C-alpha positions as CSV (number, residue, x, y, z in Angstrom):
1,X,118.1,83.3,109.1
2,X,118.8,83.0,112.7
3,X,121.6,81.0,114.4
4,X,120.7,77.6,116.0
5,X,122.6,78.5,118.9
6,X,121.2,81.8,119.5
7,X,118.4,82.1,122.5
8,X,115.6,84.5,120.8
9,X,113.6,85.9,123.5
10,X,111.7,88.4,121.0
11,X,111.2,88.0,117.3
12,X,110.0,91.3,115.4
13,X,108.2,90.4,112.1
14,X,107.2,93.0,109.9
15,X,104.6,91.4,107.3
16,X,103.5,92.6,103.8
17,X,103.8,93.2,100.4
18,X,106.0,96.2,99.6
19,X,104.9,96.2,96.0
20,X,101.4,97.1,96.9
21,X,101.9,100.6,98.6
22,X,100.6,100.7,102.1
23,X,100.1,97.1,102.3
24,X,103.7,96.9,102.9
25,X,103.8,98.8,105.9
26,X,104.8,96.0,108.4
27,X,107.9,95.5,106.1
28,X,108.5,99.3,106.4
29,X,108.3,99.4,110.2
30,X,110.7,96.4,110.2
31,X,113.1,98.2,108.1
32,X,113.0,101.1,110.4
33,X,113.4,99.0,113.7
34,X,116.7,97.5,112.1
35,X,118.2,101.1,112.3
36,X,118.2,101.0,116.2
37,X,120.5,99.3,118.2
38,X,118.3,96.2,119.3
39,X,119.3,93.9,122.4
40,X,121.2,90.8,121.7
41,X,118.2,88.6,122.3
42,X,115.8,90.5,119.8
43,X,115.6,89.9,116.0
44,X,113.8,91.8,113.6
45,X,112.9,90.1,110.3
46,X,111.2,91.1,107.0
47,X,108.5,88.5,106.9
48,X,107.4,89.3,103.4
49,X,104.0,87.8,102.9
50,X,104.2,85.2,105.6
51,X,104.3,81.6,105.2
52,X,106.1,78.4,106.0
53,X,109.5,79.9,105.6
54,X,108.8,81.7,108.8
55,X,108.5,78.4,110.7
56,X,112.1,78.3,112.1
57,X,112.3,81.6,113.3
58,X,109.0,81.6,115.1
59,X,110.0,78.3,116.7
60,X,113.3,79.9,118.1
61,X,111.3,82.9,119.6
62,X,109.7,83.1,122.9
63,X,107.8,86.2,122.1
64,X,106.6,87.5,118.8
65,X,105.7,91.1,117.7
66,X,103.8,91.2,114.3
67,X,103.3,94.3,112.6
68,X,100.9,94.3,109.6
69,X,98.4,96.3,107.7
70,X,94.6,95.8,108.2
71,X,91.7,96.9,106.1
72,X,89.2,97.7,108.8
73,X,87.5,100.9,107.9
74,X,89.4,103.1,110.4
75,X,91.4,106.1,109.1
76,X,94.6,105.3,107.3
77,X,97.5,105.3,109.9
78,X,95.2,104.0,112.9
79,X,97.4,101.4,114.8
80,X,95.9,99.1,117.3
81,X,97.8,96.7,119.8
82,X,96.2,93.4,120.0
83,X,97.1,90.3,121.9
84,X,95.6,87.2,119.7
85,X,96.1,83.9,120.8
86,X,94.4,81.9,117.7
87,X,93.7,82.7,114.2
88,X,90.0,83.6,114.9
89,X,91.0,86.3,117.5
90,X,93.1,88.1,114.5
91,X,91.5,91.2,112.9
92,X,89.1,89.4,110.0
93,X,90.2,92.3,108.0
94,X,94.2,91.7,108.0
95,X,95.5,91.5,104.5
96,X,94.9,88.1,102.7
97,X,98.7,86.8,103.1
98,X,98.2,86.5,106.8
99,X,95.9,83.6,106.3
100,X,98.8,81.4,106.1
101,X,100.9,83.2,109.2
102,X,97.8,82.7,111.3
103,X,97.6,79.2,110.4
104,X,101.1,78.5,111.3
105,X,100.6,80.1,114.5
106,X,97.5,77.9,115.1
107,X,99.7,74.9,114.3
108,X,102.1,75.6,117.2
109,X,98.9,75.7,119.6
110,X,97.9,72.5,118.3
111,X,101.5,71.1,119.0
112,X,101.2,72.3,122.7
113,X,103.4,75.5,122.0
114,X,101.6,78.6,122.9
115,X,103.5,81.5,121.0
116,X,103.2,84.7,122.9
117,X,102.0,87.2,120.2
118,X,101.5,90.9,120.3
119,X,100.3,92.4,117.0
120,X,100.4,96.0,115.9
121,X,97.6,96.0,113.3
122,X,97.9,99.3,111.0
123,X,94.9,100.7,109.2
124,X,95.0,101.1,105.3
125,X,92.7,102.1,102.7
126,X,90.9,98.8,100.8
127,X,92.0,99.6,97.5
128,X,95.6,99.7,97.0
129,X,97.4,100.6,93.8
130,X,100.6,99.1,92.7
131,X,103.7,101.0,93.8
132,X,106.3,101.1,96.5
133,X,105.4,104.3,98.2
134,X,103.3,104.3,101.2
135,X,100.6,107.0,101.4
136,X,101.5,110.1,103.6
137,X,99.0,109.0,106.4
138,X,100.7,105.6,106.8
139,X,104.2,107.0,106.2
140,X,103.8,109.2,108.9
141,X,103.2,106.7,111.7
142,X,106.2,104.3,110.6
143,X,108.9,106.0,112.9
144,X,106.6,106.2,115.9
145,X,105.2,102.4,115.6
146,X,108.9,101.4,115.0
147,X,109.8,103.1,118.3
148,X,107.0,101.6,120.3
149,X,107.9,98.1,118.9
150,X,111.5,98.4,119.8
151,X,110.7,99.8,123.3
152,X,108.3,96.9,123.9
153,X,110.8,94.3,122.9
154,X,113.3,95.9,124.9
155,X,110.9,95.9,127.9
156,X,110.2,92.0,127.3
157,X,113.7,91.2,127.4
158,X,114.1,93.0,130.5
159,X,111.1,91.3,132.4
160,X,112.3,88.1,131.0
161,X,115.8,88.5,132.7
162,X,114.4,89.3,136.2
């Protein structure tokens, strides 16, 4: 959990269920991000399947980078960078656990807070078997997505400091 005294510029959240193969790609990216030396004002969390336990970390962050799987018909491992504001602007095909997370973000807007969210949506096949391994296609993009996320988070902290 984040310290109350810490000023958090960027929160990186990897979302997903690692027991369902490719559906856990967001968590796998977060694990890879945590192998990098992150700036002091950047925190990376395994957000699991989302939900209200993320309320505190989200409230403490000025900017949020989400990484999650989407079932959108694109080839497995396709990555899209999106800037959604409200739940309706998220891909309809984000995996089911995100409904709670999207609703949580909408609640912030209703309360007058406007979280600055960047979403890295990673395409996965529609049918997932139980298992902790990622497919070859999805596994191959994890290091690249992690590097891009770290670069973006670092740039966001530098922009805020200027």
